[in-house]
C-alpha positions in Angstrom: 172.4 24.3 -51.0 169.2 25.2 -49.5 166.0 23.3 -49.1 163.2 25.6 -50.2 159.7 24.9 -48.9 157.1 26.7 -51.0 153.9 27.4 -49.1 155.3 26.0 -45.9 152.1 26.6 -43.7 150.1 23.7 -45.0 149.6 20.6 -43.0 151.9 18.5 -45.0 154.9 20.8 -45.7 154.9 22.1 -42.0 155.3 18.7 -40.8 158.2 18.1 -43.0 159.7 21.4 -42.0 159.5 20.3 -38.2 161.0 17.0 -39.0 163.9 18.6 -40.9 164.5 20.9 -37.8 164.3 18.0 -35.5 166.9 16.1 -37.5 169.3 18.9 -37.4 168.9 19.9 -41.0 168.9 23.8 -40.8 169.5 25.0 -44.3 165.8 25.5 -45.0 164.3 28.5 -46.6 160.5 29.2 -46.0 158.1 30.8 -48.6 154.6 31.4 -47.3 152.1 34.1 -48.1 149.5 33.5 -45.4 149.4 33.6 -41.5 148.2 30.5 -39.8 148.6 29.0 -36.2 151.4 26.8 -37.7 153.2 29.5 -39.2 153.0 31.5 -35.9 154.5 28.5 -34.3 157.4 28.1 -36.9 158.3 31.6 -36.8 158.3 31.9 -33.1 160.5 28.8 -32.8 163.2 29.5 -35.3 162.7 30.7 -38.8 161.8 34.0 -40.5 159.1 33.4 -43.1 159.9 34.8 -46.6 157.1 36.1 -48.8 156.4 35.0 -52.4 158.8 35.8 -55.1 161.5 37.5 -52.8 164.0 34.6 -52.9 166.2 33.8 -55.8 166.3 30.1 -56.3 169.9 28.7 -56.9 170.8 25.7 -59.0 172.1 23.9 -55.9 168.7 24.3 -54.1 166.1 21.5 -53.5 162.6 22.9 -53.9 159.7 21.1 -52.3 156.3 22.8 -52.9 152.7 22.5 -52.1 150.5 21.7 -55.1 148.6 24.7 -54.5 151.9 26.8 -55.4 152.9 24.7 -58.3 153.0 27.9 -60.5 154.9 30.1 -58.0 158.1 31.9 -59.1 160.3 29.6 -57.1 159.0 26.4 -58.6 159.2 27.8 -62.1 162.7 29.0 -61.7 163.8 25.7 -60.2 162.1 23.9 -63.1 164.0 26.1 -65.5 167.3 25.7 -64.0 166.8 21.8 -64.1 165.5 21.7 -67.6 168.6 24.0 -68.7 170.8 21.4 -66.9 172.5 24.3 -65.1 175.2 22.6 -63.0 172.7 19.5 -62.9 170.1 21.4 -60.9 167.4 19.2 -59.2 163.9 19.1 -60.6 161.5 20.5 -58.0 159.1 17.9 -56.2 155.8 18.3 -54.9 155.3 17.5 -51.1 153.5 14.3 -52.0 156.2 13.3 -54.5 158.8 13.8 -51.8 156.9 11.8 -49.3 156.5 9.0 -52.0 160.5 8.9 -52.2 160.5 8.7 -48.4 158.1 6.0 -48.2 160.4 3.7 -50.3 162.9 3.6 -47.3 160.2 2.5 -44.6 157.7 -0.3 -44.0 154.9 2.2 -44.9 151.5 2.0 -43.4 149.0 4.1 -45.3 145.7 5.2 -43.7 143.2 5.8 -46.6 139.5 6.6 -46.9 137.1 9.4 -47.8 136.3 10.1 -44.1 138.2 9.7 -40.8 141.7 9.4 -42.1 143.2 12.2 -39.9 141.8 10.7 -36.5 142.6 7.1 -37.4 146.2 8.0 -38.5 146.7 9.9 -35.3 145.3 7.0 -33.2 147.6 4.6 -35.1 150.7 6.7 -34.7 150.2 7.7 -31.1 149.5 3.9 -30.2 152.6 2.6 -32.0 154.7 5.4 -30.5 154.0 3.9 -27.1 154.5 0.3 -28.1 156.8 0.0 -31.0 160.5 0.7 -31.1 160.7 0.3 -34.8 158.1 3.1 -35.5 160.3 5.7 -37.2 157.9 8.3 -38.4 154.4 9.3 -38.6 152.9 12.2 -40.5 149.3 13.4 -40.1 146.7 15.8 -41.3 146.2 17.7 -38.1 147.8 18.7 -34.8 147.9 16.2 -32.1 148.2 17.4 -28.4 149.7 14.2 -27.2 152.4 14.4 -29.9 153.6 17.9 -28.4 150.8 19.5 -30.5 152.6 18.7 -33.7 151.3 17.1 -37.0 154.1 14.5 -37.0 155.9 12.1 -34.7 159.5 11.3 -35.1 161.5 8.5 -33.2 164.4 10.6 -31.8 166.2 7.3 -30.6 166.5 6.5 -34.3 167.3 10.1 -35.3 170.7 9.2 -36.9 169.5 6.6 -39.1 166.4 8.7 -40.1 168.6 11.6 -40.9 170.7 9.3 -43.1 167.6 8.5 -45.2 166.8 12.1 -45.6 170.2 13.1 -46.5 170.1 10.5 -49.2 167.0 11.8 -50.7 168.0 15.5 -50.4 171.5 14.9 -51.8 170.8 12.2 -54.1 173.9 10.3 -55.4 176.3 12.5 -53.2 175.0 10.6 -50.1 174.9 6.8 -50.7 171.9 4.9 -49.4 172.6 2.5 -46.5 170.9 -0.6 -47.5 170.7 -1.8 -44.0 168.1 0.9 -43.2 165.8 -0.1 -46.1 162.5 -1.0 -44.5 164.0 -1.2 -41.1 161.7 1.3 -39.5 157.9 1.9 -39.9 156.2 4.9 -41.3 152.4 5.9 -40.7 151.2 8.3 -43.2 147.7 9.7 -43.9 147.1 8.8 -47.5 145.4 11.6 -49.2 143.3 10.7 -52.4 143.2 14.4 -53.5 144.7 14.6 -57.1 145.7 10.9 -56.5 148.5 12.0 -54.1 148.3 8.5 -52.4 149.5 6.9 -55.5 153.0 8.2 -54.9 153.3 6.2 -51.8 155.2 2.8 -51.7 152.8 0.9 -49.5 153.2 -2.2 -47.5 150.2 -2.1 -45.3 147.0 -0.1 -45.8 143.8 0.7 -44.0 140.7 1.7 -46.1 138.1 3.3 -43.9 135.5 4.0 -46.5 135.2 5.1 -50.1 132.7 7.7 -51.2 132.9 10.3 -54.0 134.6 13.5 -52.9 137.0 16.1 -54.6 134.8 16.2 -57.7 137.0 18.9 -59.1 139.6 16.1 -59.6 137.2 13.0 -59.8 134.5 13.6 -62.4 132.5 10.7 -61.3 132.4 7.6 -58.9 134.0 5.3 -61.4 137.1 7.4 -61.7 137.2 7.9 -57.9 137.1 4.2 -57.2 139.5 3.5 -60.1 142.2 5.7 -57.9 141.5 3.6 -54.8 141.8 0.3 -56.9 145.3 1.5 -57.9 146.1 2.2 -54.3 145.1 -1.3 -53.4 146.8 -3.1 -56.1 150.0 -1.6 -55.3 149.6 -2.5 -51.7 152.2 -5.2 -50.9 151.2 -7.0 -47.9 147.7 -6.5 -46.5 144.8 -4.0 -46.7 142.3 -3.9 -43.8 138.6 -2.8 -44.1 135.5 -2.9 -42.1 133.1 -5.3 -43.8 129.9 -3.5 -44.8 131.4 0.1 -44.7 130.4 2.5 -47.4 132.1 1.5 -50.7 134.2 -1.3 -49.3 132.5 -3.8 -51.5 133.0 -1.9 -54.7 136.5 -1.3 -53.6 137.1 -5.0 -53.0 135.8 -5.9 -56.5 138.5 -3.9 -58.1 141.3 -5.6 -56.4 143.6 -7.8 -58.4 145.8 -9.0 -55.5 145.1 -11.2 -52.7 145.9 -9.0 -49.6 142.4 -7.7 -48.6 141.4 -8.6 -44.8 137.8 -8.0 -43.8 137.4 -6.9 -40.1 134.3 -7.2 -38.0 134.1 -4.3 -35.7 135.4 -5.0 -32.2 134.4 -2.9 -29.0 137.5 -1.3 -28.3 137.2 1.0 -25.2 138.1 4.5 -26.1 137.9 6.9 -23.1 138.4 10.3 -24.8 136.9 10.1 -28.5 133.4 8.9 -29.1 131.1 8.0 -32.0 130.4 4.8 -33.7 132.6 5.7 -36.7 135.6 6.2 -34.3 134.9 2.8 -32.7 134.9 1.1 -35.9 138.1 2.7 -37.1 139.7 1.8 -33.8 139.1 -1.9 -34.7 141.1 -1.5 -37.7 144.0 0.0 -35.9 143.8 -2.7 -33.4 143.8 -5.4 -36.0 146.7 -3.8 -37.8 148.9 -3.4 -34.9 148.0 -6.8 -33.2 149.1 -8.6 -36.4 152.0 -6.2 -37.1 153.5 -6.2 -33.8 152.5 -9.3 -32.0 151.6 -11.5 -35.2 148.1 -12.1 -33.9 144.6 -10.9 -34.3 142.0 -9.8 -31.9 139.9 -12.9 -32.5 141.9 -14.7 -29.8 141.2 -12.0 -27.3 142.0 -8.4 -26.8 145.6 -7.6 -25.8 145.3 -5.5 -22.6 148.5 -3.5 -23.3 147.3 -2.6 -26.6 143.8 -1.6 -25.7 145.3 0.5 -22.8 147.6 2.4 -25.3 144.6 3.0 -27.7 142.2 4.1 -25.0 144.7 6.7 -23.7 144.4 8.6 -27.0 142.8 12.0 -26.5 142.1 13.0 -30.0 143.3 15.6 -32.4 142.9 19.3 -33.2 139.7 20.2 -35.1 138.2 16.7 -35.0 135.3 17.1 -32.4 137.9 19.2 -30.3 136.5 20.9 -27.2 137.5 24.6 -27.4 136.0 26.1 -24.2 132.9 26.5 -22.0 131.4 29.9 -22.2 130.2 32.0 -19.2 126.7 30.3 -19.4 128.0 26.9 -19.2 127.6 26.0 -22.8 130.5 23.8 -24.2 132.0 24.9 -27.6 133.6 22.4 -30.0 135.3 22.8 -33.4 135.4 20.3 -36.2 137.0 20.2 -39.8 134.1 18.2 -41.2 133.6 19.5 -44.8 131.5 16.8 -46.3 128.0 16.0 -45.4 128.8 12.4 -44.4 131.5 13.7 -42.0 129.1 16.3 -40.5 126.5 13.6 -40.0 128.9 11.4 -38.2 129.8 14.3 -35.9 126.2 15.1 -35.3 125.3 11.3 -34.4 128.4 11.2 -32.1 127.4 14.4 -30.3 123.6 13.4 -30.2 124.6 9.9 -28.6 127.0 11.4 -26.0 124.9 14.5 -25.0 121.2 13.2 -25.6 119.7 16.1 -23.5 121.6 19.0 -25.2 120.3 21.0 -28.0 123.1 21.0 -30.7 123.8 24.2 -32.6 125.9 24.0 -35.8 127.8 27.0 -37.1 128.9 25.9 -40.5 131.3 27.5 -43.1 131.0 25.1 -46.0 134.3 24.1 -47.6 134.2 24.7 -51.4 131.4 25.7 -53.7 131.9 22.6 -55.8 131.4 20.3 -52.8 128.1 22.2 -51.9 126.7 21.9 -55.3 127.7 18.3 -55.9 126.0 17.2 -52.6 123.3 19.9 -52.2 120.4 17.4 -51.3 122.8 15.8 -48.7 123.7 19.1 -47.2 120.0 19.9 -46.8 119.2 16.6 -45.3 122.1 16.5 -42.8 121.9 20.1 -41.6 118.2 19.8 -40.9 119.0 17.4 -38.2 120.5 20.0 -35.9 118.6 22.0 -33.5 119.8 25.1 -34.9 122.1 26.0 -37.8 124.0 29.2 -38.6 125.4 29.4 -42.1 128.7 31.5 -42.8 129.8 32.3 -46.3 131.1 29.4 -48.2 134.9 29.1 -48.4 135.3 28.9 -52.1 139.0 29.4 -52.5 139.9 30.1 -56.3 136.7 28.6 -57.6 134.7 30.3 -60.5 131.0 30.4 -59.4 129.7 31.0 -62.9 131.5 28.0 -64.3 130.3 25.5 -61.5 126.6 26.7 -61.8 126.8 25.9 -65.4 128.7 22.5 -64.8 126.0 21.4 -62.4 123.1 23.0 -64.3 121.8 24.3 -61.0 118.5 26.2 -60.6 120.4 29.0 -59.1 122.1 29.9 -62.4 119.7 32.8 -63.2 119.7 34.4 -59.9 123.0 34.0 -58.2 126.1 36.3 -58.8 128.0 35.9 -55.4 129.2 33.4 -52.9 127.2 35.2 -50.2 124.0 34.8 -52.1 124.4 31.0 -52.6 125.3 30.8 -48.9 122.3 32.8 -47.8 120.1 30.6 -50.2 121.3 27.5 -48.5 120.5 28.9 -45.0 117.0 29.6 -46.3 116.5 26.0 -47.4 116.9 24.7 -43.8 115.4 27.6 -41.8 118.9 28.6 -40.7 120.3 31.9 -39.7 122.8 33.6 -42.2 125.6 35.5 -40.8 128.8 37.0 -42.6 131.0 38.4 -39.9 133.4 36.7 -37.3 131.9 39.1 -34.6 128.5 37.4 -35.2 130.2 33.9 -34.9 131.7 35.0 -31.6 128.5 36.4 -30.2 126.6 33.4 -30.9 129.2 31.3 -29.2 129.1 33.7 -26.1 125.3 33.6 -25.8 124.7 29.8 -26.0 123.0 28.4 -22.9 124.1 25.5 -20.8 121.4 23.5 -22.3 123.0 23.9 -25.6 126.1 22.6 -27.3 127.8 24.5 -30.1 130.0 22.9 -32.9 131.8 25.0 -35.3 132.4 23.4 -38.9 135.1 25.8 -40.4 137.7 26.3 -43.1 141.3 26.8 -41.7 141.3 30.6 -41.5 137.9 31.1 -39.7 139.1 28.5 -37.0 142.5 30.4 -36.8 140.6 33.7 -36.1 138.4 32.2 -33.5 141.2 30.8 -31.5 142.9 34.2 -31.4 139.9 35.7 -29.7 
């Protein structure tokens, strides 16, 4: 039997791959068409990466795939073997389906919300890893320097127990479940709402940071989007914590049918290394969760010094207001994953508060054409706040521009034919510079002055290329 990971370079499947290796599960086959920093690390450490279509799936294999590769040859072959009941072959699982199975064995803490999930999940995972022997596993959406620059955390002291859980899932009835391990350890997971992935989770505790329409390729309107969050809330068993007054929280609360919601008033947790009001508020939720979970008390009776110290030591994660370097002129360069106007605005406000005397330059590669068209006025409003904006061509993935323009009935319909044209038009609406080469990005970074601060908002591959320079 081999475990076949299809599109192993994504943030989710790569974390699973690292975990399998740490547990001593080595019968893993990697299918990956793209080069990323994560794939570079994986290949350097131990595995040869196999390209699409070059591996023949066997009936005994367990195929786990990224949703983006659901139509790959490996997934189709595994599905055909299972449907033909060929030697009782296993049906392939998506990554999120597999994580859902995993969550059934842990006391699962889901960090959800439209914005801020990755940083908050990393903060919760790091803090619990310092204080809680019962934390078994954390899976995140980004790399965290303090977690050995990985996108997961695994309790190696509980390695044998956790391996037993994995073996049961991977081998099914061939490996009996040890009932003494059920819910023995805690599991922190970034709960992704895209395609309703978070509904696979078996949730004991949840944090919901905010709720604002996103992923409109999946959710056609706010009602459908909130409905998914209501389903998550109503399946949460023990408690859900929210910041009172945060965007979408009241509407989220109205759709809950259980009695597990706890409203938190922000508390001034001192964070030394990450800044911005949004991070402070989200830290309050993490504090309240851990204080009640671990010490069975809340911060209303006074901050716990040990907990605050552990949280304060957290230094942040990759591509979330991450410092990259200082150029020869003395200008600081940062990179951020922000791909929604609300997220970009939060980053702007955080940097403006932290560096009030600096001119803030934004180099922006918008992520997905649909998101740009859905929130066109918001993009204009938010980007106009920066002292200078440079627009790089939109990262549109597999989107059909003509279909999207008709769907949104946009005024660009008659004129536009390319992603580059729309990207250039967006730049013209905010008096921004339009560029279309990595060399131009690097030149702007190099020429920035000490009085300026540069923030790059990029899709994964542009960030990857910049780091290689």
